[in-house]
PDB file as gemmi writes it, atoms N, CA and C in Angstrom:
CRYST1    1.000    1.000    1.000  90.00  90.00  90.00 P 1                      
ATOM      1  N   MET A   1      -9.904   0.403  39.434  1.00  0.00           N  
ATOM      2  CA  MET A   1      -9.085  -0.615  39.115  1.00  0.00           C  
ATOM      3  C   MET A   1      -9.021  -0.200  37.628  1.00  0.00           C  
ATOM      4  N   ALA A   2      -7.431  -0.234  38.091  1.00  0.00           N  
ATOM      5  CA  ALA A   2      -6.774   0.817  36.866  1.00  0.00           C  
ATOM      6  C   ALA A   2      -6.878   0.129  35.450  1.00  0.00           C  
ATOM      7  N   ARG A   3      -6.751   0.709  34.121  1.00  0.00           N  
ATOM      8  CA  ARG A   3      -6.973   0.169  33.165  1.00  0.00           C  
ATOM      9  C   ARG A   3      -5.243  -0.195  32.603  1.00  0.00           C  
ATOM     10  N   GLN A   4      -5.443  -1.418  32.099  1.00  0.00           N  
ATOM     11  CA  GLN A   4      -4.444  -1.949  31.628  1.00  0.00           C  
ATOM     12  C   GLN A   4      -4.198  -1.571  30.017  1.00  0.00           C  
ATOM     13  N   HIS A   5      -2.874  -1.146  29.783  1.00  0.00           N  
ATOM     14  CA  HIS A   5      -2.991  -0.702  27.978  1.00  0.00           C  
ATOM     15  C   HIS A   5      -2.328  -2.113  27.208  1.00  0.00           C  
ATOM     16  N   LEU A   6      -3.111  -2.266  26.355  1.00  0.00           N  
ATOM     17  CA  LEU A   6      -2.991  -3.455  25.730  1.00  0.00           C  
ATOM     18  C   LEU A   6      -1.881  -3.520  24.382  1.00  0.00           C  
ATOM     19  N   GLY A   7      -2.152  -2.281  23.879  1.00  0.00           N  
ATOM     20  CA  GLY A   7      -0.985  -1.762  22.924  1.00  0.00           C  
ATOM     21  C   GLY A   7      -2.096  -2.376  21.570  1.00  0.00           C  
ATOM     22  N   ASN A   8      -1.624  -2.320  20.589  1.00  0.00           N  
ATOM     23  CA  ASN A   8      -2.306  -2.794  18.930  1.00  0.00           C  
ATOM     24  C   ASN A   8      -2.263  -4.308  19.316  1.00  0.00           C  
ATOM     25  N   LEU A   9      -3.529  -4.710  19.497  1.00  0.00           N  
ATOM     26  CA  LEU A   9      -3.585  -6.257  20.191  1.00  0.00           C  
ATOM     27  C   LEU A   9      -3.697  -6.836  18.222  1.00  0.00           C  
ATOM     28  N   GLY A  10      -3.663  -6.333  17.142  1.00  0.00           N  
ATOM     29  CA  GLY A  10      -3.737  -6.733  15.973  1.00  0.00           C  
ATOM     30  C   GLY A  10      -2.402  -7.020  14.925  1.00  0.00           C  
ATOM     31  N   ALA A  11      -1.352  -6.437  15.908  1.00  0.00           N  
ATOM     32  CA  ALA A  11       0.075  -6.335  15.020  1.00  0.00           C  
ATOM     33  C   ALA A  11       0.482  -7.375  16.084  1.00  0.00           C  
ATOM     34  N   PRO A  12       1.395  -8.270  15.408  1.00  0.00           N  
ATOM     35  CA  PRO A  12       2.174  -9.397  16.366  1.00  0.00           C  
ATOM     36  C   PRO A  12       3.527  -8.624  16.931  1.00  0.00           C  
ATOM     37  N   ALA A  13       3.410  -9.047  18.131  1.00  0.00           N  
ATOM     38  CA  ALA A  13       4.674  -8.741  19.209  1.00  0.00           C  
ATOM     39  C   ALA A  13       6.237  -8.627  18.719  1.00  0.00           C  
ATOM     40  N   ASN A  14       6.394  -9.497  17.928  1.00  0.00           N  
ATOM     41  CA  ASN A  14       7.343  -9.732  17.414  1.00  0.00           C  
ATOM     42  C   ASN A  14       7.911  -9.336  16.176  1.00  0.00           C  
ATOM     43  N   ARG A  15       6.964  -8.628  15.324  1.00  0.00           N  
ATOM     44  CA  ARG A  15       7.217  -7.739  14.001  1.00  0.00           C  
ATOM     45  C   ARG A  15       8.318  -6.898  14.002  1.00  0.00           C  
ATOM     46  N   ARG A  16       8.830  -7.008  13.407  1.00  0.00           N  
ATOM     47  CA  ARG A  16       9.824  -5.572  13.163  1.00  0.00           C  
ATOM     48  C   ARG A  16      10.114  -5.299  11.615  1.00  0.00           C  
ATOM     49  N   ARG A  17      10.114  -3.958  11.540  1.00  0.00           N  
ATOM     50  CA  ARG A  17      10.608  -3.421  10.124  1.00  0.00           C  
ATOM     51  C   ARG A  17      11.724  -4.151   9.238  1.00  0.00           C  
ATOM     52  N   GLU A  18      11.555  -4.311   8.274  1.00  0.00           N  
ATOM     53  CA  GLU A  18      12.863  -4.920   7.564  1.00  0.00           C  
ATOM     54  C   GLU A  18      13.797  -3.724   6.901  1.00  0.00           C  
ATOM     55  N   GLY A  19      14.741  -3.597   7.059  1.00  0.00           N  
ATOM     56  CA  GLY A  19      15.432  -2.304   6.504  1.00  0.00           C  
ATOM     57  C   GLY A  19      15.095  -0.594   6.636  1.00  0.00           C  
ATOM     58  N   ASP A  20      15.496   0.114   5.655  1.00  0.00           N  
ATOM     59  CA  ASP A  20      14.756   1.311   5.732  1.00  0.00           C  
ATOM     60  C   ASP A  20      14.082   1.479   4.599  1.00  0.00           C  
ATOM     61  N   PRO A  21      12.646   1.835   4.812  1.00  0.00           N  
ATOM     62  CA  PRO A  21      11.485   2.176   4.175  1.00  0.00           C  
ATOM     63  C   PRO A  21      12.019   3.517   2.941  1.00  0.00           C  
ATOM     64  N   MET A  22      12.720   4.148   3.263  1.00  0.00           N  
ATOM     65  CA  MET A  22      13.048   5.215   2.202  1.00  0.00           C  
ATOM     66  C   MET A  22      14.066   4.721   1.225  1.00  0.00           C  
ATOM     67  N   SER A  23      15.008   3.839   2.084  1.00  0.00           N  
ATOM     68  CA  SER A  23      15.981   3.117   0.743  1.00  0.00           C  
ATOM     69  C   SER A  23      15.056   2.146   0.142  1.00  0.00           C  
ATOM     70  N   ALA A  24      14.434   1.489   0.607  1.00  0.00           N  
ATOM     71  CA  ALA A  24      13.346   0.526  -0.239  1.00  0.00           C  
ATOM     72  C   ALA A  24      12.634   1.400  -1.316  1.00  0.00           C  
ATOM     73  N   PHE A  25      12.032   2.653  -1.002  1.00  0.00           N  
ATOM     74  CA  PHE A  25      11.531   3.381  -2.039  1.00  0.00           C  
ATOM     75  C   PHE A  25      12.046   3.876  -2.897  1.00  0.00           C  
ATOM     76  N   ASP A  26      13.715   4.228  -2.474  1.00  0.00           N  
ATOM     77  CA  ASP A  26      14.758   4.521  -3.421  1.00  0.00           C  
ATOM     78  C   ASP A  26      14.892   3.633  -4.620  1.00  0.00           C  
ATOM     79  N   ARG A  27      14.854   2.318  -4.197  1.00  0.00           N  
ATOM     80  CA  ARG A  27      15.006   1.093  -5.422  1.00  0.00           C  
ATOM     81  C   ARG A  27      13.970   0.883  -6.012  1.00  0.00           C  
ATOM     82  N   LEU A  28      12.863   1.389  -5.973  1.00  0.00           N  
ATOM     83  CA  LEU A  28      11.921   1.018  -6.839  1.00  0.00           C  
ATOM     84  C   LEU A  28      11.938   1.600  -8.284  1.00  0.00           C  
ATOM     85  N   PRO A  29      11.370   0.579  -9.291  1.00  0.00           N  
ATOM     86  CA  PRO A  29      11.567   1.447 -10.447  1.00  0.00           C  
ATOM     87  C   PRO A  29      10.658   2.697 -10.761  1.00  0.00           C  
ATOM     88  N   PRO A  30      11.424   3.795 -11.385  1.00  0.00           N  
ATOM     89  CA  PRO A  30      10.961   5.150 -11.728  1.00  0.00           C  
ATOM     90  C   PRO A  30       9.646   5.137 -12.085  1.00  0.00           C  
ATOM     91  N   ASP A  31       8.927   4.587 -12.838  1.00  0.00           N  
ATOM     92  CA  ASP A  31       7.382   4.693 -13.026  1.00  0.00           C  
ATOM     93  C   ASP A  31       6.761   3.928 -12.032  1.00  0.00           C  
ATOM     94  N   LEU A  32       6.906   3.172 -11.279  1.00  0.00           N  
ATOM     95  CA  LEU A  32       6.256   3.136  -9.823  1.00  0.00           C  
ATOM     96  C   LEU A  32       6.509   4.057  -8.753  1.00  0.00           C  
ATOM     97  N   ARG A  33       7.669   4.830  -8.554  1.00  0.00           N  
ATOM     98  CA  ARG A  33       7.799   5.858  -7.886  1.00  0.00           C  
ATOM     99  C   ARG A  33       6.955   7.011  -8.182  1.00  0.00           C  
ATOM    100  N   ALA A  34       7.054   7.249  -9.293  1.00  0.00           N  
ATOM    101  CA  ALA A  34       6.122   8.467  -9.928  1.00  0.00           C  
ATOM    102  C   ALA A  34       4.884   8.114  -9.790  1.00  0.00           C  
ATOM    103  N   TRP A  35       4.195   6.902  -9.866  1.00  0.00           N  
ATOM    104  CA  TRP A  35       2.845   6.324  -9.511  1.00  0.00           C  
ATOM    105  C   TRP A  35       2.546   6.613  -7.818  1.00  0.00           C  
ATOM    106  N   LEU A  36       3.173   6.278  -6.785  1.00  0.00           N  
ATOM    107  CA  LEU A  36       3.312   6.000  -5.966  1.00  0.00           C  
ATOM    108  C   LEU A  36       2.923   7.789  -5.313  1.00  0.00           C  
ATOM    109  N   CYS A  37       3.730   8.607  -5.792  1.00  0.00           N  
ATOM    110  CA  CYS A  37       3.824  10.298  -5.413  1.00  0.00           C  
ATOM    111  C   CYS A  37       2.266  10.726  -5.602  1.00  0.00           C  
ATOM    112  N   THR A  38       1.442   9.838  -6.577  1.00  0.00           N  
ATOM    113  CA  THR A  38       0.258  10.453  -6.586  1.00  0.00           C  
ATOM    114  C   THR A  38      -0.716   9.424  -5.799  1.00  0.00           C  
ATOM    115  N   ALA A  39      -0.584   8.467  -5.335  1.00  0.00           N  
ATOM    116  CA  ALA A  39      -1.073   7.475  -5.027  1.00  0.00           C  
ATOM    117  C   ALA A  39      -2.097   8.155  -3.342  1.00  0.00           C  
ATOM    118  N   ALA A  40      -3.500   7.896  -3.470  1.00  0.00           N  
ATOM    119  CA  ALA A  40      -3.933   8.367  -2.318  1.00  0.00           C  
ATOM    120  C   ALA A  40      -4.178   7.964  -0.832  1.00  0.00           C  
ATOM    121  N   LEU A  41      -3.338   6.529  -1.007  1.00  0.00           N  
ATOM    122  CA  LEU A  41      -3.037   5.415   0.355  1.00  0.00           C  
ATOM    123  C   LEU A  41      -1.642   5.506   0.373  1.00  0.00           C  
ATOM    124  N   PRO A  42      -1.201   5.204   1.783  1.00  0.00           N  
ATOM    125  CA  PRO A  42       0.048   4.750   1.964  1.00  0.00           C  
ATOM    126  C   PRO A  42       0.561   3.441   1.758  1.00  0.00           C  
ATOM    127  N   TRP A  43       1.196   3.008   0.437  1.00  0.00           N  
ATOM    128  CA  TRP A  43       1.527   1.989   0.271  1.00  0.00           C  
ATOM    129  C   TRP A  43       2.985   1.548   0.741  1.00  0.00           C  
ATOM    130  N   SER A  44       3.004   0.357   1.064  1.00  0.00           N  
ATOM    131  CA  SER A  44       4.631   0.108   1.626  1.00  0.00           C  
ATOM    132  C   SER A  44       5.631  -0.042   0.504  1.00  0.00           C  
ATOM    133  N   PRO A  45       6.344  -0.064   0.295  1.00  0.00           N  
ATOM    134  CA  PRO A  45       7.412  -0.507  -0.958  1.00  0.00           C  
ATOM    135  C   PRO A  45       7.247  -1.806  -1.611  1.00  0.00           C  
ATOM    136  N   ARG A  46       7.281  -2.767  -0.325  1.00  0.00           N  
ATOM    137  CA  ARG A  46       7.282  -4.032  -0.659  1.00  0.00           C  
ATOM    138  C   ARG A  46       6.021  -4.086  -1.619  1.00  0.00           C  
ATOM    139  N   SER A  47       4.867  -4.136  -0.549  1.00  0.00           N  
ATOM    140  CA  SER A  47       3.429  -4.221  -1.299  1.00  0.00           C  
ATOM    141  C   SER A  47       3.485  -3.528  -2.824  1.00  0.00           C  
ATOM    142  N   ALA A  48       3.783  -2.126  -2.863  1.00  0.00           N  
ATOM    143  CA  ALA A  48       3.629  -1.830  -4.078  1.00  0.00           C  
ATOM    144  C   ALA A  48       4.531  -2.360  -5.141  1.00  0.00           C  
ATOM    145  N   LEU A  49       5.348  -2.774  -4.816  1.00  0.00           N  
ATOM    146  CA  LEU A  49       6.256  -3.475  -5.942  1.00  0.00           C  
ATOM    147  C   LEU A  49       5.715  -4.994  -6.339  1.00  0.00           C  
ATOM    148  N   ARG A  50       5.212  -5.559  -5.472  1.00  0.00           N  
ATOM    149  CA  ARG A  50       4.675  -6.675  -5.748  1.00  0.00           C  
ATOM    150  C   ARG A  50       3.092  -6.418  -6.483  1.00  0.00           C  
ATOM    151  N   ALA A  51       2.921  -5.712  -6.127  1.00  0.00           N  
ATOM    152  CA  ALA A  51       1.418  -5.367  -7.101  1.00  0.00           C  
ATOM    153  C   ALA A  51       2.125  -4.808  -8.638  1.00  0.00           C  
ATOM    154  N   TRP A  52       2.812  -3.819  -8.355  1.00  0.00           N  
ATOM    155  CA  TRP A  52       3.386  -3.331  -9.744  1.00  0.00           C  
ATOM    156  C   TRP A  52       3.831  -4.641 -10.638  1.00  0.00           C  
ATOM    157  N   ARG A  53       4.880  -5.248 -10.089  1.00  0.00           N  
ATOM    158  CA  ARG A  53       5.442  -6.588 -10.929  1.00  0.00           C  
ATOM    159  C   ARG A  53       4.005  -7.635 -11.514  1.00  0.00           C  
ATOM    160  N   ARG A  54       3.186  -7.755 -10.705  1.00  0.00           N  
ATOM    161  CA  ARG A  54       1.981  -8.494 -11.328  1.00  0.00           C  
ATOM    162  C   ARG A  54       1.018  -7.925 -12.227  1.00  0.00           C  
ATOM    163  N   ALA A  55       1.261  -6.681 -11.971  1.00  0.00           N  
ATOM    164  CA  ALA A  55       0.249  -5.736 -13.114  1.00  0.00           C  
ATOM    165  C   ALA A  55       1.158  -5.869 -14.462  1.00  0.00           C  
ATOM    166  N   LEU A  56       2.647  -5.368 -14.169  1.00  0.00           N  
ATOM    167  CA  LEU A  56       3.185  -5.264 -15.268  1.00  0.00           C  
ATOM    168  C   LEU A  56       3.369  -6.562 -16.429  1.00  0.00           C  
ATOM    169  N   GLN A  57       3.404  -7.602 -15.452  1.00  0.00           N  
ATOM    170  CA  GLN A  57       3.436  -9.349 -16.048  1.00  0.00           C  
ATOM    171  C   GLN A  57       2.062  -9.067 -17.029  1.00  0.00           C  
ATOM    172  N   GLU A  58       1.292  -8.906 -16.532  1.00  0.00           N  
ATOM    173  CA  GLU A  58      -0.489  -9.077 -16.666  1.00  0.00           C  
ATOM    174  C   GLU A  58      -0.477  -8.022 -17.902  1.00  0.00           C  
ATOM    175  N   THR A  59       0.036  -7.063 -17.955  1.00  0.00           N  
ATOM    176  CA  THR A  59      -0.353  -5.924 -19.068  1.00  0.00           C  
ATOM    177  C   THR A  59       0.864  -5.708 -20.004  1.00  0.00           C  
ATOM    178  N   GLY A  60       2.010  -5.931 -19.426  1.00  0.00           N  
ATOM    179  CA  GLY A  60       3.255  -5.742 -20.530  1.00  0.00           C  
ATOM    180  C   GLY A  60       3.509  -4.356 -20.697  1.00  0.00           C  
ATOM    181  N   CYS A  61       2.926  -3.314 -19.710  1.00  0.00           N  
ATOM    182  CA  CYS A  61       3.147  -2.028 -20.216  1.00  0.00           C  
ATOM    183  C   CYS A  61       2.908  -0.913 -19.050  1.00  0.00           C  
ATOM    184  N   ALA A  62       4.116  -0.353 -18.819  1.00  0.00           N  
ATOM    185  CA  ALA A  62       4.213   0.311 -17.389  1.00  0.00           C  
ATOM    186  C   ALA A  62       2.848   1.320 -17.346  1.00  0.00           C  
ATOM    187  N   GLU A  63       2.390   1.984 -18.420  1.00  0.00           N  
ATOM    188  CA  GLU A  63       1.199   2.987 -18.101  1.00  0.00           C  
ATOM    189  C   GLU A  63       0.182   2.086 -18.113  1.00  0.00           C  
ATOM    190  N   ALA A  64      -0.290   0.839 -18.412  1.00  0.00           N  
ATOM    191  CA  ALA A  64      -1.358   0.061 -17.967  1.00  0.00           C  
ATOM    192  C   ALA A  64      -1.091  -0.273 -16.790  1.00  0.00           C  
ATOM    193  N   ALA A  65       0.023  -0.954 -16.316  1.00  0.00           N  
ATOM    194  CA  ALA A  65       0.216  -1.515 -15.025  1.00  0.00           C  
ATOM    195  C   ALA A  65      -0.133  -0.258 -14.080  1.00  0.00           C  
ATOM    196  N   ALA A  66       0.389   0.881 -14.120  1.00  0.00           N  
ATOM    197  CA  ALA A  66      -0.261   2.104 -13.588  1.00  0.00           C  
ATOM    198  C   ALA A  66      -1.630   2.152 -13.178  1.00  0.00           C  
ATOM    199  N   ALA A  67      -2.151   2.007 -14.368  1.00  0.00           N  
ATOM    200  CA  ALA A  67      -3.869   2.194 -14.450  1.00  0.00           C  
ATOM    201  C   ALA A  67      -4.506   0.815 -13.700  1.00  0.00           C  
ATOM    202  N   ARG A  68      -3.688  -0.005 -13.333  1.00  0.00           N  
ATOM    203  CA  ARG A  68      -4.392  -1.335 -12.574  1.00  0.00           C  
ATOM    204  C   ARG A  68      -4.055  -0.892 -11.394  1.00  0.00           C  
ATOM    205  N   LEU A  69      -2.838  -0.069 -11.062  1.00  0.00           N  
ATOM    206  CA  LEU A  69      -2.622   0.042  -9.402  1.00  0.00           C  
ATOM    207  C   LEU A  69      -3.525   1.020  -9.164  1.00  0.00           C  
ATOM    208  N   THR A  70      -3.955   1.778  -9.595  1.00  0.00           N  
ATOM    209  CA  THR A  70      -5.323   3.176  -9.329  1.00  0.00           C  
ATOM    210  C   THR A  70      -6.303   2.432  -9.427  1.00  0.00           C  
ATOM    211  N   ALA A  71      -6.542   1.512 -10.124  1.00  0.00           N  
ATOM    212  CA  ALA A  71      -8.079   0.595 -10.184  1.00  0.00           C  
ATOM    213  C   ALA A  71      -8.231  -0.408  -8.561  1.00  0.00           C  
ATOM    214  N   ILE A  72      -6.600  -1.101  -8.058  1.00  0.00           N  
ATOM    215  CA  ILE A  72      -6.802  -1.740  -7.347  1.00  0.00           C  
ATOM    216  C   ILE A  72      -7.159  -0.511  -5.825  1.00  0.00           C  
ATOM    217  N   GLU A  73      -6.161   0.359  -5.943  1.00  0.00           N  
ATOM    218  CA  GLU A  73      -6.442   1.806  -4.897  1.00  0.00           C  
ATOM    219  C   GLU A  73      -7.812   2.172  -5.018  1.00  0.00           C  
ATOM    220  N   ALA A  74      -8.466   2.270  -5.892  1.00  0.00           N  
ATOM    221  CA  ALA A  74     -10.034   2.689  -5.688  1.00  0.00           C  
ATOM    222  C   ALA A  74     -10.756   1.911  -5.194  1.00  0.00           C  
ATOM    223  N   GLY A  75     -10.341   0.203  -5.440  1.00  0.00           N  
ATOM    224  CA  GLY A  75     -11.443  -0.772  -4.707  1.00  0.00           C  
ATOM    225  C   GLY A  75     -11.022  -0.717  -3.533  1.00  0.00           C  
ATOM    226  N   GLN A  76      -9.689  -0.442  -3.152  1.00  0.00           N  
ATOM    227  CA  GLN A  76      -9.560  -0.268  -1.657  1.00  0.00           C  
ATOM    228  C   GLN A  76     -10.162   0.692  -1.270  1.00  0.00           C  
ATOM    229  N   LEU A  77     -10.129   1.912  -1.493  1.00  0.00           N  
ATOM    230  CA  LEU A  77     -10.944   3.166  -0.980  1.00  0.00           C  
ATOM    231  C   LEU A  77     -12.344   2.903  -0.964  1.00  0.00           C  
ATOM    232  N   ALA A  78     -12.976   2.246  -1.770  1.00  0.00           N  
ATOM    233  CA  ALA A  78     -14.313   1.838  -1.747  1.00  0.00           C  
ATOM    234  C   ALA A  78     -14.748   0.998  -0.591  1.00  0.00           C  
ATOM    235  N   ARG A  79     -14.020  -0.001  -0.410  1.00  0.00           N  
ATOM    236  CA  ARG A  79     -14.309  -1.037   0.801  1.00  0.00           C  
ATOM    237  C   ARG A  79     -14.196  -0.164   2.252  1.00  0.00           C  
ATOM    238  N   GLN A  80     -13.161   0.736   2.359  1.00  0.00           N  
ATOM    239  CA  GLN A  80     -12.694   1.397   3.576  1.00  0.00           C  
ATOM    240  C   GLN A  80     -13.684   2.559   3.856  1.00  0.00           C  
ATOM    241  N   ALA A  81     -14.187   3.269   2.863  1.00  0.00           N  
ATOM    242  CA  ALA A  81     -14.957   4.588   3.166  1.00  0.00           C  
ATOM    243  C   ALA A  81     -16.063   4.413   4.055  1.00  0.00           C  
ATOM    244  N   PRO A  82     -17.250   3.449   3.788  1.00  0.00           N  
ATOM    245  CA  PRO A  82     -18.085   3.211   4.523  1.00  0.00           C  
ATOM    246  C   PRO A  82     -17.622   3.246   6.386  1.00  0.00           C  
ATOM    247  N   ARG A  83     -16.526   2.353   6.289  1.00  0.00           N  
ATOM    248  CA  ARG A  83     -15.787   2.326   7.479  1.00  0.00           C  
ATOM    249  C   ARG A  83     -15.468   3.552   8.260  1.00  0.00           C  
ATOM    250  N   VAL A  84     -14.746   4.465   7.507  1.00  0.00           N  
ATOM    251  CA  VAL A  84     -14.454   5.690   7.835  1.00  0.00           C  
ATOM    252  C   VAL A  84     -15.310   6.873   7.824  1.00  0.00           C  
ATOM    253  N   TRP A  85     -16.253   6.790   6.867  1.00  0.00           N  
ATOM    254  CA  TRP A  85     -16.866   7.955   6.752  1.00  0.00           C  
ATOM    255  C   TRP A  85     -18.431   7.709   6.958  1.00  0.00           C  
ATOM    256  N   GLY A  86     -18.729   6.586   7.153  1.00  0.00           N  
ATOM    257  CA  GLY A  86     -20.376   5.865   7.388  1.00  0.00           C  
ATOM    258  C   GLY A  86     -20.888   5.638   6.150  1.00  0.00           C  
ATOM    259  N   ALA A  87     -22.168   4.969   6.100  1.00  0.00           N  
ATOM    260  CA  ALA A  87     -22.688   4.136   5.059  1.00  0.00           C  
ATOM    261  C   ALA A  87     -23.060   5.375   4.301  1.00  0.00           C  
ATOM    262  N   SER A  88     -23.504   6.258   4.684  1.00  0.00           N  
ATOM    263  CA  SER A  88     -23.976   7.329   3.836  1.00  0.00           C  
ATOM    264  C   SER A  88     -23.095   8.421   3.189  1.00  0.00           C  
TER     265      SER A  88                                                      
END                                                                             
């Protein structure tokens, strides 16, 4: 019996990327773009901007907002590490 390729079952079939991601990156605030250049994870411009705005609103300072994004990213890495590299 032949195996049927089912594709990525976790992604909606009708989901399309809106616009040009590089163009969206270019429109981000300069401080956020600088932070993204050093980020360990591949953030989408949309999610990065959403987290940046929230962090900036809470902290009132671009430097503190960048630190908040670094903390968010560290949390994501800590949660993903056991799945990627194993529990030990």
